N, C-alpha and C positions, 0 to 999 in steps of 0.2 A: 449277385443274382442275374441270371440270364432270362430275358423276356422275349416273347415272340407274339405273333398275331394269329388268331383264328378269325375267319371272316366269311361273309356271304354277300353276294351282289345279286340284285334283282332289278328288272325293269319291265314295266307293263305299259302298253299304249293307253290304257284307261278305257273309258266307256263312251267318249265323245269324239276325240280327235281321230284323224284318218291315218296318221303314221307316227312312228316313234322318233322323236328328234333328240331324246336324251341318250347319253352314253355313260357307262360306269366301268371302272376297272378295280379289281381287288387282287392283290398279290401279297407275298410274305413281307414286303417292306413298303408297299405303296397302296393307298386307297384313294380313288378319284370318283367324283360325280361331276358330270358336265351336262347342263341343260341348254339345248340348242334352240335357236330362234332364227327366223328369217324366211318364212315361206315353206312350201312343201319340201324342197330339197335343201335349202340353205342351212337350216338347223341341223339336219343329219350330218352334213359335211362339217360344220363348225365343231360340233361336239366330238365327232370322230377324229378330227385333226388334233383337238386338244388332248384326247386320250393317246393318240399316236406319238405325240411329242413328250408326254409325261411317262408313258410305259417303260421306256429304256432306263428310267431311274430306279426301277424295281430290282435293286441288287444291294450288296453290302459294301459298295465301294465308297460310300459317302460318310464323311465324318460330320460331327455336329456343326463344325464351323462352316462347311461348304454346302450343307444340305439346302439351306434357304437360297443360296446363290444359284444352285442347280435348278431348283424349282422356278425361280425367277427367270432364268435363261430359257427354260423349256416353254414357259408361258409366252415369253417375248418372241421366240422363234415360231410358235404357233400363231401368234398375232401376225407376224410377217407373212406366213403362208396364207392366212386368210385374206390379207390385203392382196396378195398376188393372185389368188384364185378368183376373187371378186373382180379384179382388173381384167383377167383373162376371160371370164365368163360373166357378162352383165346380168344374167339371170340370178346370180348369187349375190348381187348387191344387197347390202343390209344384213347379211348373215352374221350371226354372233353366237356366243355361248357363255354361260357362267362356268366357273371352275372352282371347285373346292377340293383340295388335295391334302393328304397327310403322308409324309415320307418318314418312315422309321429309321433312325440311325442310332444304334446302340439302345440306350434307355431313354432316348429323346424322340420327340415327334416334331418335325418341321411342318408347318402349315402354310399353305398359300390359298387365298380366297379372293374371288372377284365375282360380283353379281349377287343373286339372292338365293342360290342354293345354300344349304346350311350344314354346319357341323354341330352335333350335340354330344355332350359328355355325361355319361351316367357314372357317378363316383359315390360310393358308399350310400347308394340308394337315392341320391339326389340328381335330377336331370338339369343340366345347364346348357343353354344355347351359347356356344362359344363364339360363333361368327356374328357379324353385324351385316344386315342386308344393305347392299348398295342400291337402294331403291328410293324413289321419290317419296313414297309414304313414310319410309324410315326417316328420311330427312325431316318430314313434317313432325314426326314424333320427337326427334332429337331437338328440334327448335321449339317444341311446346305448342305447335299449332293444333295437333290432335293427340288423343290418348292412345296407348297401345291397343286398348279394346276397340277404339274406332278404326285403327289401322287394319284390324283383321277383316273388316267388311268394307274398306274403302274401295271405290270403283277403280282407282288407279294403282292398286297395290302391286301390280305386276310391271309397272313402269320402272325401268332401270336407269340409273345415272352413271353406272360404271359396268362395262361388259367387255369381254374379249371378242373382237370382231374386226370387220373391215373398215371401221371408223378410224379415220386418220387422226388419232389423238394419242396422247401418252397413256400407256397402260400401266396402272399402278395397283397391283394386287396388295391386299393386306398380308404381311408376312410375320410369322411368330414362331417361337420354339416353346414346346411344352414338355412336361415330364410324362413319360410312358410308365404308368404305375400299374403293377399287376392287380387285376380285379376291375380295372376300368373297362367300360364298354363305350365305344364310339359309334355314332351313327352319322353318316353323311347322306343327304337326301336332296332331291329337287323339291320345288314348292308344290309339285303334284301330290306329295305326301304331307308336308308341313302345312299347306294351305287348306287341307281337307280334314286331317285328323288333329284333334286338340292336343295341347301340350300334356294335359293330364293323362290322356289315353296313350300318347307316346311313352310317357314315363312309366305307366302301369305295364305296358307291353314289354318295354325294354327291361324292366325289373323282373317281370313274371315269367318270361319265356327264356329259359337258360340256353338252349341250343341256338347257335347263330343262324343256321338255315331255317329252323322252325320260326324263329323270331322274325327274320326277313320276310318269310311267306305270310306270317300273320299281319305284318304291317301293310303289305300289299293288299291283302284281303280287306283290311279296315278301310283303306282308301277306296277300294272298289265299292264297298258297302256305302261309303259316303258320296257316291256318285261319280268319282274319278273323272272330273272334267278335263284333267290334264294327264300327261304321262306321269307315271309313278316310278321313280327310280331311287334306289337307296343302296348303301353298303353298311352292313353291321360288322364291326371289328372289335374283338375282345383282346385285351392285353393279358397274356397268360405267362406264368412263371414256368419255364421249361424244366428246371430242376425239380419242381414240386409235382410234376405229372407222374402219376402212378396208375392211371386208368387206361393206358394204352392209346389214348386219344391225343396225339401230339399236335403241334401247330400245323396249320395248312402249309402246303409246299407248292401247290399249283395255282396259277393265276386264272382269273375269270374275267371275261369281257362280255358285257351285256348291253342291250339297247341298240342304238343306231350303228355303233361301231362293230356289232356282231351280226348284223343282218345279212352280210354276204358270205356267211360261213356257218356250218354246223359244228365244226371243230377247227382248230388252228390250221391255217393254210400257210404254205411257204412261198407262194407265188403272188404276183400282183404288186402294184405300187400304190394302192389306195391306203388311206389312213388306217383303216381297220386291218388291212393286210400287214402293214408295218408293225402295228401293235401285236398282231398274232405272231409275226416272225420273231419278234423279241422274246415273247413268252415261250415259244417253242424252242428257240436256240438256247435260252438260259436254263431250261429245264428238260433237256432231251432225255434224261434218265428217269423222268417221272411219267406216270400214266397220262394219256391224253386228257385234255380238259373235258370235264363233263359237259354234256349238252344241257344247258340250263332249262331249255324248253321242256325237257322230259320230266323235270321235277316240279314245274310250276303249273298254275292253273292255265287253261286255254286262253290264248290271246284274244282280245276283243277289239273290233275296229274302233278306232278313235285316237285322237292325239291332240294335245294342247300345243298351240303355237304361242310360245312366250312372246308377248307383244313387245314390239320395238317402238311403241307409241311415244315413249319418253324421248328417244333420240329423234324421232321424226318431228315431234312437236318443238323440240329445241331447235332443230334445223329451220323449221318454219318461223320460229321466233326471231332467229338471226335475220331472215329475209324481211320479216314484217317490222322488226325493231321495236314492237310494243307488246304484243300479246303472246304469252307463252302457252296458252291453251288451258291454263288452270285458273279457275276463278279466284282462288285464294290469293294468288300472287298480285292481283290487282288491288288488294288492300294493303300491300306492303310497300313502304317508302323509306328512303334513307338519303342522307347527304353524302356526296362523294366528289370526285374530281373528274371533270370533262374538259379536255383541251386547256389544262392549267387554270380552269375556273371552277368555283364551287357550283355544284349542280344538284338538282333533285332527280333521284332515280326511282323508277317504279320496278318492283320485283325483289329479288334477293341478290346480295352481293357475292355471288358465286359463279363459277364457270365449270363446264364439262369440256376439258381439253380447250380447243379454241372457241367454244361456243359460250357466249355470255348469257346468263339467266336473268338479265335486267336490261332496262333501257332508260335513256335520259328523257325526263319529262320537261324540265325547265333548266336553263343555265343562267346563273346569276351574272352580275357585272363585275364581281370582285375577283381579282387575280389571286391565286393561291399564295403567291410570293408576297402579297401585301398583308397577309395575316401574320399574327405572332406565331413564333415557332411551335408552341404547344397546341395552338388551334390548327395549324397546318397538319400536325401529327394526327389530331383527332379526325379531321376531315379525310385524310388519306386512309385512315383505318375504318372509315365510314361511321356516320352518326345516325342511328335508327330513329325513325319518326312513327308516330302512331297513326297518322293519316296524311293526306296531301296538304291539308290546311296546317297541320302541325309542322310538316316539312317546310312549308313556305314561311311560317313564323320563325323557325330556327334559322332559315337562310336570311331572312330580313334582320334578325338579331346580329348574325355574324357580319353582315354587310354594314350595319349601323355602327358596330364596334370598330370595324376596319376604317370607316369614314371618320369616326371620332379620333382614332389614333393618328390618322394622317393630318 
């Protein structure tokens, strides 16, 4: 069985923000959504750069074994370019973008994901969120601090712990390979859609509107009706069986670039060195025998002034935490304690035993008198793996117990 993709990409600035920092790409083999952040210009640049580096993958040259590697390389080179751009232009400092991408190779889909844009799969009528948000609130859900229902309204739900940007840290996207099954419908979107429209409504719309273009338009309208405080960007992609097509409506063959990456053109351009131009150059070269890309603006509702700036508060607060050494800016962390190792001694830490690249999300409260080497081997292992405590008093009690046992052994 031969499968292909039908797809539609849409991006709207929303009703509040002043400019569109999202970008999206949809082609016969590649679907991408990138949600930019970093001020008036930085997010535009970041999402466009991500699309520009991923767009050349939209061809049939990739086998299942190397598709993930190619996605990873494209994201890595985009990260390098963002670092360089921010270094050359201080006004772009702090720019970043999410990336959620699907690359079709035969009957498989390779996926790369970083940030809080999402990929959903509608299969046999059931909608599933495939990606996991790399956000602070999702971390709270994962560790049982809050419920998924509380996360939907948490004031810090847009704070990201992992993002593609000029932050000098290791970029580790989630990578996976999935089956491309005829009848599946995929949707990639920025949180300008998923944060406004409920899962039930998303599922109902994806099930009920068969045409991909009409479905994408309807989803944008739903976000606008919900107030659209952020940019609304999405790609809807149907996996179709080519051999079974008898209605004359074959798979799509032309690519579409929308959002920030498309703002400098009405149709593909062959000149220029911008990220959007490079993406357009690839699309035009690889499909020279196809009709020009349609102008998405002609088919969509009028654009309205407004744009969401995806907050970089998480990274900024973490940077502040490293300087301050105590306070991360989130009240809940002040109630978290654990035992760990500091300068080869058992110590009490406040916060959570995790880091974002070189940035530690905890600080030392008290350091004991016991050297780690003086403890029994199994106790050393437990301390090195961290021992959680329910409060500061509990942590002190645990430290005192460990030191008493060490003194008794000696």
